[in-house]
C-alpha positions as CSV (number, residue, x, y, z in Angstrom):
1,X,-8.0,32.4,15.4
2,X,-4.8,34.1,14.2
3,X,-2.1,35.6,15.8
4,X,-3.4,38.9,14.5
5,X,-7.1,38.3,15.3
6,X,-5.8,37.4,18.9
7,X,-4.1,41.2,19.1
8,X,-6.6,42.5,18.5
9,X,-9.1,41.7,21.0
10,X,-6.7,40.9,23.7
11,X,-6.8,45.2,24.8
12,X,-10.7,45.1,24.8
13,X,-10.8,41.9,26.8
14,X,-8.1,43.9,29.2
15,X,-10.0,46.6,29.2
16,X,-13.4,44.8,30.5
17,X,-11.0,43.3,33.1
18,X,-10.3,46.7,35.0
19,X,-12.7,49.2,36.4
20,X,-14.9,51.3,34.3
21,X,-14.0,54.3,36.2
22,X,-10.6,54.2,35.4
23,X,-8.7,56.8,34.5
24,X,-5.0,57.9,33.5
25,X,-4.5,59.5,37.3
26,X,-5.1,55.8,38.8
27,X,-2.9,54.0,36.6
28,X,1.1,53.7,37.5
29,X,2.5,55.7,34.0
30,X,5.9,54.5,36.1
31,X,5.4,51.2,35.4
32,X,4.4,51.6,32.0
33,X,7.2,53.6,31.2
34,X,9.3,50.7,32.6
35,X,8.1,48.0,30.4
36,X,7.8,50.4,26.9
37,X,11.1,51.4,27.5
38,X,13.1,47.8,28.7
39,X,16.8,48.3,28.1
40,X,16.7,45.6,25.2
41,X,14.5,43.2,23.5
42,X,13.8,39.6,25.1
43,X,14.7,37.3,22.9
44,X,14.2,34.1,24.9
45,X,11.8,33.0,27.5
46,X,14.9,32.0,29.9
47,X,15.4,35.6,30.1
48,X,12.3,36.0,33.0
49,X,13.0,34.9,36.4
50,X,9.9,34.8,37.6
51,X,8.5,32.7,34.5
52,X,8.7,28.9,35.2
53,X,8.1,25.4,32.6
54,X,5.2,24.9,34.9
55,X,3.1,28.3,34.4
56,X,0.1,27.8,32.5
57,X,0.8,30.0,29.9
58,X,4.4,29.0,30.2
59,X,4.2,27.8,26.1
60,X,1.9,30.9,25.0
61,X,4.8,33.2,26.0
62,X,7.7,31.3,24.3
63,X,5.8,31.2,21.2
64,X,4.9,35.5,21.1
65,X,9.3,35.8,22.3
66,X,11.0,33.2,20.2
67,X,8.6,33.2,16.5
68,X,7.3,37.0,16.8
69,X,10.2,38.9,19.2
70,X,7.1,41.1,20.4
71,X,7.8,40.9,24.4
72,X,9.6,42.7,26.7
73,X,9.9,42.7,30.2
74,X,10.9,45.0,33.4
75,X,14.7,46.4,33.8
76,X,14.8,43.9,36.8
77,X,14.5,41.3,34.3
78,X,11.7,40.3,35.4
79,X,8.1,39.3,33.7
80,X,5.4,39.6,36.7
81,X,2.9,37.5,34.9
82,X,1.0,37.5,37.5
83,X,0.7,41.1,37.8
84,X,-2.5,43.0,36.3
85,X,-2.1,44.6,33.1
86,X,-3.0,48.1,32.3
87,X,-4.2,49.3,29.1
88,X,-1.4,51.1,28.1
89,X,1.0,48.1,28.7
90,X,-1.3,46.6,26.5
91,X,-1.2,49.5,23.5
92,X,2.4,48.4,24.5
93,X,2.6,45.1,23.5
94,X,0.3,45.1,20.7
95,X,2.5,48.3,19.2
96,X,5.4,45.9,19.2
97,X,3.9,42.9,18.1
98,X,2.3,44.9,15.0
99,X,5.5,46.3,13.9
100,X,6.9,43.0,14.1
101,X,3.5,41.5,11.6
102,X,4.4,43.9,9.2
103,X,8.2,43.7,9.2
104,X,7.1,40.3,8.1
105,X,4.4,41.1,6.1
106,X,6.9,43.3,3.8
107,X,8.7,40.2,3.5
108,X,6.2,37.7,2.6
109,X,5.3,40.0,0.1
110,X,9.3,40.4,-1.5
111,X,9.6,36.5,-1.4
112,X,6.4,36.3,-3.1
113,X,6.8,38.7,-5.9
114,X,10.2,37.0,-6.5
115,X,9.2,33.3,-6.8
116,X,6.0,34.2,-8.2
117,X,6.7,32.2,-11.2
118,X,7.2,29.6,-8.8
119,X,4.4,29.8,-7.0
120,X,2.3,29.7,-10.1
121,X,4.2,26.4,-11.3
122,X,3.5,24.4,-8.2
123,X,-0.1,25.7,-7.6
124,X,-0.6,24.4,-11.7
125,X,0.6,21.2,-9.7
126,X,-1.3,20.9,-7.0
127,X,-4.7,21.7,-8.6
128,X,-3.7,18.8,-11.1
129,X,-3.1,16.8,-8.2
130,X,-6.3,17.3,-6.7
131,X,-8.3,16.7,-9.9
132,X,-6.4,13.6,-10.1
133,X,-7.0,12.9,-6.1
134,X,-11.1,13.6,-7.1
135,X,-11.0,11.1,-9.9
136,X,-9.6,8.2,-8.8
137,X,-11.5,8.6,-5.1
138,X,-14.5,8.7,-7.9
139,X,-13.4,5.9,-9.6
140,X,-11.9,3.4,-7.3
141,X,-12.4,-0.1,-7.3
142,X,-11.6,-0.7,-3.3
143,X,-10.1,0.6,-0.8
144,X,-9.5,-3.0,0.2
145,X,-8.6,-5.0,-2.6
146,X,-5.1,-4.4,-4.4
147,X,-5.1,-6.4,-7.9
148,X,-1.9,-7.9,-9.7
149,X,-1.4,-9.4,-12.5
150,X,0.8,-10.9,-14.8
151,X,0.4,-11.3,-19.0
152,X,2.4,-13.6,-21.0
153,X,3.0,-14.2,-24.7
154,X,4.5,-17.8,-25.6
155,X,6.3,-18.2,-29.6
156,X,7.1,-21.8,-28.9
157,X,8.0,-24.7,-31.4
158,X,9.1,-28.4,-31.0
159,X,10.2,-31.0,-32.8
160,X,10.2,-34.8,-32.4
161,X,13.1,-37.1,-33.1
162,X,14.4,-40.7,-32.9
163,X,14.7,-44.5,-34.3
164,X,10.8,-44.8,-33.8
165,X,10.9,-43.4,-37.7
166,X,6.7,-44.0,-37.5
167,X,5.9,-42.3,-34.6
168,X,8.1,-39.6,-34.8
169,X,6.5,-38.5,-38.4
170,X,2.7,-38.4,-36.7
171,X,4.3,-36.5,-34.0
172,X,5.4,-33.9,-36.2
173,X,3.0,-33.8,-38.4
174,X,0.0,-33.6,-35.7
175,X,2.1,-30.8,-32.3
176,X,5.1,-30.1,-34.9
177,X,3.5,-26.3,-36.2
178,X,4.6,-22.9,-34.3
179,X,2.2,-21.3,-32.2
180,X,1.8,-18.2,-30.4
181,X,-0.1,-18.7,-26.9
182,X,-0.8,-16.1,-24.1
183,X,-2.1,-16.3,-20.7
184,X,-3.3,-14.0,-18.0
185,X,-3.6,-14.2,-14.6
186,X,-5.9,-11.0,-12.4
187,X,-5.0,-12.0,-8.8
188,X,-7.5,-9.5,-6.8
189,X,-6.2,-9.6,-2.9
190,X,-8.4,-8.5,-0.3
191,X,-8.2,-7.8,3.5
192,X,-10.7,-7.1,5.6
193,X,-8.4,-6.9,9.0
194,X,-5.5,-5.7,7.6
195,X,-3.8,-9.6,8.6
196,X,-6.4,-11.8,7.0
197,X,-6.3,-12.5,2.6
198,X,-9.3,-13.3,0.3
199,X,-8.1,-14.0,-2.8
200,X,-9.4,-14.3,-6.4
201,X,-7.1,-15.3,-9.8
202,X,-8.8,-15.2,-12.7
203,X,-7.6,-16.6,-16.0
204,X,-7.5,-17.2,-19.6
205,X,-5.9,-18.5,-22.2
206,X,-5.2,-20.4,-25.5
207,X,-3.1,-23.6,-25.1
208,X,-5.0,-26.2,-25.0
209,X,-4.6,-27.4,-28.5
210,X,-0.2,-27.7,-28.1
211,X,2.1,-29.4,-26.5
212,X,3.0,-26.4,-24.5
213,X,-0.5,-26.7,-22.5
214,X,-0.4,-30.5,-22.2
215,X,-1.6,-31.8,-25.7
216,X,0.3,-34.5,-27.3
217,X,2.4,-37.6,-26.9
218,X,2.8,-36.9,-23.3
219,X,2.2,-33.8,-20.6
220,X,5.6,-33.5,-19.6
221,X,6.3,-30.7,-22.0
222,X,3.1,-28.3,-20.8
223,X,4.5,-25.1,-19.3
224,X,4.4,-22.9,-16.2
225,X,2.2,-20.3,-17.8
226,X,-0.2,-22.7,-19.8
227,X,-3.9,-22.4,-19.1
228,X,-7.0,-22.4,-20.9
229,X,-10.7,-22.9,-19.4
230,X,-12.9,-26.2,-19.6
231,X,-15.4,-23.9,-21.7
232,X,-12.4,-23.2,-24.4
233,X,-10.0,-20.7,-25.4
234,X,-10.0,-16.9,-24.7
235,X,-12.8,-17.8,-21.7
236,X,-12.2,-16.3,-18.5
237,X,-12.6,-18.2,-15.8
238,X,-11.4,-18.7,-11.5
239,X,-8.7,-20.2,-11.2
240,X,-8.7,-20.1,-7.5
241,X,-10.7,-18.4,-4.7
242,X,-10.0,-19.1,-1.0
243,X,-9.6,-17.3,2.0
244,X,-6.5,-17.2,4.4
245,X,-6.8,-15.8,8.2
246,X,-4.1,-16.0,11.2
247,X,-5.1,-17.8,14.6
248,X,-3.0,-16.2,17.1
249,X,0.7,-15.4,16.5
250,X,1.7,-18.8,14.8
251,X,-1.5,-20.5,13.1
252,X,-2.9,-19.5,9.2
253,X,-5.9,-21.4,8.5
254,X,-7.0,-22.0,4.7
255,X,-10.8,-22.4,3.4
256,X,-10.7,-22.4,0.1
257,X,-13.9,-23.1,-2.4
258,X,-11.2,-23.6,-5.1
259,X,-7.7,-24.2,-4.0
260,X,-4.7,-25.8,-4.7
261,X,-2.7,-27.8,-2.6
262,X,0.7,-26.0,-2.9
263,X,-0.9,-22.9,-1.1
264,X,-1.8,-24.2,2.0
265,X,1.8,-25.7,2.4
266,X,3.8,-23.7,4.9
267,X,7.1,-23.8,2.8
268,X,7.1,-24.6,-0.8
269,X,10.9,-25.9,-0.5
270,X,13.0,-24.8,-3.8
271,X,15.0,-21.7,-4.8
272,X,14.5,-22.1,-8.5
273,X,12.5,-20.1,-10.5
274,X,10.7,-18.5,-7.5
275,X,9.6,-15.3,-9.5
276,X,7.3,-17.5,-11.6
277,X,8.7,-15.4,-14.7
278,X,12.0,-17.3,-16.1
279,X,11.4,-21.0,-15.6
280,X,10.0,-23.0,-18.7
281,X,8.4,-26.2,-17.8
282,X,5.8,-26.6,-15.4
283,X,7.3,-30.1,-14.0
284,X,10.4,-28.6,-12.4
285,X,8.9,-26.3,-10.6
286,X,7.7,-28.9,-8.4
287,X,10.7,-29.1,-5.9
288,X,12.0,-32.2,-7.4
289,X,9.1,-34.9,-6.4
290,X,6.2,-34.5,-8.4
291,X,5.5,-38.4,-8.1
292,X,2.7,-37.7,-6.2
293,X,3.9,-35.8,-2.6
294,X,3.5,-32.7,-4.4
295,X,0.7,-32.4,-7.0
296,X,-1.1,-29.4,-7.0
297,X,-4.1,-30.9,-6.6
298,X,-7.0,-28.4,-7.1
299,X,-10.6,-28.4,-5.8
300,X,-12.6,-28.0,-2.3
301,X,-10.2,-27.6,0.9
302,X,-8.8,-26.1,3.8
303,X,-5.8,-26.3,5.5
304,X,-3.5,-25.3,8.4
305,X,0.6,-24.2,8.8
306,X,2.4,-23.3,11.8
307,X,5.4,-21.5,11.8
308,X,7.9,-20.6,14.5
309,X,11.7,-19.7,14.2
310,X,12.0,-20.6,11.2
311,X,10.1,-24.4,12.1
312,X,7.0,-24.8,10.5
313,X,4.2,-27.5,10.2
314,X,1.2,-27.7,7.9
315,X,-1.8,-30.2,6.8
316,X,-4.4,-29.6,4.4
317,X,-6.9,-31.9,2.4
318,X,-8.1,-31.2,-0.8
319,X,-11.1,-32.7,-2.8
320,X,-11.2,-32.1,-6.8
321,X,-14.5,-33.4,-7.3
322,X,-15.7,-31.9,-4.1
323,X,-18.1,-29.6,-6.0
324,X,-20.4,-32.2,-7.2
325,X,-23.4,-33.6,-5.0
326,X,-23.6,-37.0,-6.7
327,X,-21.4,-40.0,-4.5
328,X,-22.7,-42.7,-6.4
329,X,-19.3,-44.2,-8.2
330,X,-21.0,-45.8,-11.1
331,X,-21.9,-42.6,-12.5
332,X,-19.5,-40.0,-13.9
333,X,-19.1,-37.3,-12.8
334,X,-19.9,-38.6,-9.3
335,X,-18.2,-36.7,-6.3
336,X,-18.9,-35.1,-2.6
337,X,-16.0,-34.5,0.1
338,X,-14.7,-37.6,2.0
339,X,-15.7,-40.5,-0.3
340,X,-14.8,-42.7,-2.8
341,X,-15.2,-40.4,-5.6
342,X,-14.0,-37.2,-3.8
343,X,-10.7,-37.9,-5.8
344,X,-9.0,-36.1,-2.5
345,X,-5.4,-35.8,-1.3
346,X,-4.1,-35.1,2.5
347,X,-0.6,-33.9,2.4
348,X,1.6,-32.8,5.9
349,X,5.0,-31.6,6.0
350,X,7.5,-30.3,8.2
351,X,10.9,-28.6,7.6
352,X,12.8,-25.6,8.9
353,X,14.2,-22.8,6.5
354,X,16.6,-19.6,7.4
355,X,18.2,-17.0,6.0
356,X,20.0,-19.5,2.9
357,X,19.0,-22.6,3.1
358,X,15.6,-24.5,3.6
359,X,14.7,-28.3,3.8
360,X,10.9,-29.8,4.2
361,X,10.0,-33.5,4.5
362,X,6.1,-34.2,2.8
363,X,4.2,-36.7,2.4
364,X,0.7,-37.4,0.6
365,X,-2.3,-39.5,0.1
366,X,-3.7,-39.5,-3.1
367,X,-7.1,-41.9,-3.5
368,X,-6.9,-41.8,-6.3
369,X,-4.0,-42.4,-8.2
370,X,-4.5,-39.9,-11.8
371,X,-4.3,-37.8,-9.6
372,X,-0.3,-37.5,-10.2
373,X,0.1,-34.6,-12.0
374,X,3.3,-35.4,-14.5
375,X,4.6,-39.0,-15.5
376,X,6.4,-40.9,-18.0
377,X,3.5,-42.2,-20.8
378,X,4.4,-45.8,-19.2
379,X,2.7,-44.5,-15.8
380,X,0.1,-42.7,-17.2
381,X,-1.1,-44.9,-19.6
382,X,-3.8,-47.0,-18.9
383,X,-1.7,-50.4,-16.9
384,X,-0.3,-47.2,-15.0
385,X,-1.9,-44.2,-12.7
386,X,-5.2,-44.7,-13.6
387,X,-7.0,-47.2,-11.8
388,X,-9.8,-45.0,-10.1
389,X,-11.2,-45.7,-6.7
390,X,-10.2,-48.8,-6.6
391,X,-7.0,-47.8,-5.2
392,X,-5.0,-45.1,-3.2
393,X,-1.6,-43.8,-3.3
394,X,1.1,-42.9,-0.7
395,X,3.6,-40.6,-1.5
396,X,7.1,-39.3,0.1
397,X,9.2,-36.2,-0.6
398,X,12.2,-34.8,0.9
399,X,13.3,-31.1,-1.2
400,X,16.6,-29.4,-0.1
401,X,17.4,-25.8,-1.1
402,X,20.4,-23.9,-0.6
403,X,21.3,-20.0,-1.9
404,X,24.3,-17.7,-2.3
405,X,25.0,-14.5,0.1
406,X,26.0,-12.6,-3.3
407,X,24.7,-13.2,-6.3
408,X,26.7,-13.7,-9.2
409,X,28.9,-16.9,-10.4
410,X,27.9,-18.8,-7.6
411,X,24.1,-20.3,-8.0
412,X,21.0,-21.6,-5.9
413,X,20.9,-25.2,-5.6
414,X,17.6,-26.8,-5.5
415,X,17.3,-30.6,-4.9
416,X,14.4,-32.5,-4.4
417,X,13.7,-36.4,-4.8
418,X,10.2,-38.4,-4.7
419,X,8.4,-41.8,-4.3
420,X,5.1,-43.4,-4.5
421,X,3.7,-46.4,-3.5
422,X,0.7,-48.1,-4.7
423,X,-2.0,-50.4,-3.5
424,X,-5.0,-51.7,-5.0
425,X,-8.1,-52.5,-3.0
426,X,-8.7,-55.8,-5.0
427,X,-5.5,-57.2,-5.6
428,X,-7.0,-60.2,-7.7
429,X,-9.0,-57.8,-10.5
430,X,-4.9,-56.1,-10.6
431,X,-3.1,-56.7,-13.9
432,X,0.4,-58.0,-14.3
433,X,2.6,-55.2,-15.1
434,X,0.4,-52.6,-13.2
435,X,3.2,-49.8,-11.5
436,X,3.0,-50.3,-8.0
437,X,6.0,-47.8,-7.6
438,X,7.8,-44.6,-9.3
439,X,10.1,-42.7,-8.4
440,X,11.5,-38.9,-9.3
441,X,14.3,-36.1,-8.5
442,X,15.0,-32.7,-9.8
443,X,18.3,-30.4,-9.7
444,X,17.7,-26.9,-10.5
445,X,20.6,-24.7,-10.4
446,X,19.9,-20.2,-11.1
447,X,22.2,-17.4,-11.0
448,X,21.4,-14.3,-10.2
449,X,22.3,-11.1,-11.8
450,X,23.6,-13.1,-14.7
451,X,26.1,-10.6,-16.9
452,X,23.7,-8.1,-16.0
453,X,22.3,-6.8,-12.6
454,X,18.6,-7.7,-13.1
455,X,19.2,-10.8,-15.4
456,X,19.5,-14.2,-14.3
457,X,19.8,-17.9,-15.5
458,X,18.7,-21.2,-15.2
459,X,19.6,-25.0,-15.7
460,X,17.5,-27.7,-14.7
461,X,17.5,-31.5,-14.9
462,X,15.7,-34.9,-13.6
463,X,12.8,-37.1,-14.1
464,X,9.3,-37.0,-13.6
465,X,7.6,-39.9,-12.0
466,X,9.0,-43.3,-14.1
467,X,7.9,-46.5,-12.9
468,X,10.3,-48.3,-10.5
469,X,8.6,-51.4,-9.8
470,X,5.4,-53.0,-11.3
471,X,2.9,-56.0,-9.8
472,X,4.3,-58.9,-11.0
473,X,8.0,-57.8,-9.6
474,X,9.4,-56.6,-12.9
475,X,12.1,-53.6,-13.1
476,X,10.5,-51.6,-16.2
477,X,13.2,-50.1,-18.0
478,X,11.5,-46.5,-17.5
479,X,13.8,-43.4,-18.4
480,X,12.2,-40.5,-19.5
481,X,15.2,-37.3,-18.7
482,X,13.7,-33.7,-18.9
483,X,16.2,-31.1,-19.1
484,X,15.6,-27.0,-19.4
485,X,17.8,-23.5,-19.8
486,X,16.9,-20.1,-20.1
487,X,17.4,-16.9,-19.5
488,X,15.6,-14.1,-18.2
489,X,16.3,-10.5,-19.8
490,X,14.8,-8.0,-17.7
491,X,14.2,-5.8,-20.1
492,X,12.4,-2.8,-17.7
493,X,10.8,-2.8,-14.1
494,X,8.0,-4.7,-15.6
495,X,8.5,-6.7,-18.9
496,X,10.9,-9.7,-18.6
497,X,12.0,-11.5,-21.8
498,X,12.7,-15.1,-21.4
499,X,14.3,-17.6,-23.9
500,X,14.3,-21.3,-22.8
501,X,14.8,-24.9,-24.8
502,X,14.0,-28.1,-23.2
503,X,14.7,-31.3,-23.7
504,X,12.5,-35.0,-23.3
505,X,14.6,-37.6,-23.5
506,X,12.5,-40.8,-23.8
507,X,8.8,-39.7,-23.2
508,X,7.3,-42.7,-24.3
509,X,10.1,-44.6,-21.8
510,X,8.8,-48.3,-20.6
511,X,6.1,-48.3,-23.9
512,X,9.2,-49.1,-26.5
513,X,12.0,-51.3,-26.6
514,X,15.4,-50.1,-25.1
515,X,16.9,-50.3,-28.3
516,X,14.3,-47.7,-29.7
517,X,14.6,-43.9,-29.1
518,X,12.0,-41.1,-29.2
519,X,12.7,-37.6,-27.9
520,X,11.4,-34.1,-28.1
521,X,13.1,-31.0,-28.4
522,X,11.9,-27.3,-27.9
523,X,12.3,-23.8,-27.8
524,X,10.5,-20.8,-26.2
525,X,10.3,-17.1,-26.0
526,X,7.9,-16.2,-23.6
527,X,7.6,-12.1,-22.3
528,X,5.6,-11.7,-19.4
529,X,4.2,-8.2,-18.9
530,X,3.9,-7.6,-14.3
531,X,1.5,-5.2,-12.9
């Protein structure tokens, strides 16, 4: 009930409290006169000497005095709150309040007329906002799901060179065309408790027929954004779907129908191209140790990690063939979880991160050697890491990074080294020359806010897994240096343009004589739209 209505009702209610036969002769006319003729208007409840904060009507009386200024007291400085109120006193109080309300109303009318145009504009805006809110409520996708999207356009060209004229000419003829490709990623993050996340990644692309998508003499030229469904180009597919939830204050568990090894590691120990819109080659995103420890195995898996005061420990398992129900290793495809057809990896990691640096040691067991994601042609050849279910690999990596306190000319530094050792179930069936050990390393530098705030530049050099020991004990001549250089222009808050170059020194490496050369040089222009 509004104040005006309350004031109108008050006299009637008070009248009911007075005897029905009361008349003017029964009233204390002097008290009414003293009340209505108080020498000065009360402006603060503290002026009443007999009103205390513990009184039940203290706040209501304070509002009438300080907000509306229509309560008077007795000349003695008392309010006499427990004294019965006469109808004359009620009339005096009501008259004072009505006078005040009339003053406020006149002032409001003046202000309304003065700001009539502005109020009309605000009303129009409010009406428009209400209409838009109503439309959003009617068409909203979900109140618990957030959509994060990224679309990448890539214009790229590459060329092969070196002394191997025949191979160079064939490679240029088959993979030397300039191409224009795209990758689209839509990530739906849904929460049911506010602390858990169901992550679903929808993806589509058309990179499969280019060196930038892994086609060609080596997959080392695969871009970080390259994708294409098994069903072909321009087909939307579910790239990942997994659920993460906390257990207590320090544990996080992951369960995935399609999940990557990297999604279940507590630490991704690199500061190089961490935003995903700048780096060029995918091989340099693995923290310097793509020799098996960081293999990005994708399939059915689960993991858990613990974090506390900078320390982190994690463990996970992924079966690339876990969706298949045929455990017979003689069939193709075969699969299952925790059997010889699983194409499984188990990974354990321990590390520590601070505000500006981090370090991690990572160990992976690879059930099948062909799970090494990137390598030299020698290692990837049929005499290398493709021995199938009769071999397994133990891989170890040590990675670290440091970031400057302020952006500028001092770059962040990311370092990594990895080593893998392969064993065979039946040593008698292993050909001489089979790769039994490989190593990899990488150094990445990144300058944030380079030249212009928001822009960045980067350079990385390293070696993808290259053979360092063969079954017969010989040391192969296996090189394959990888290098990239890029600069990121932050065109708008949501659009990034990244020109980049990369160079592969000897992708054929151990398959060539030491006096022969074959290299690959490429340039790309990548535009990334984030939404």
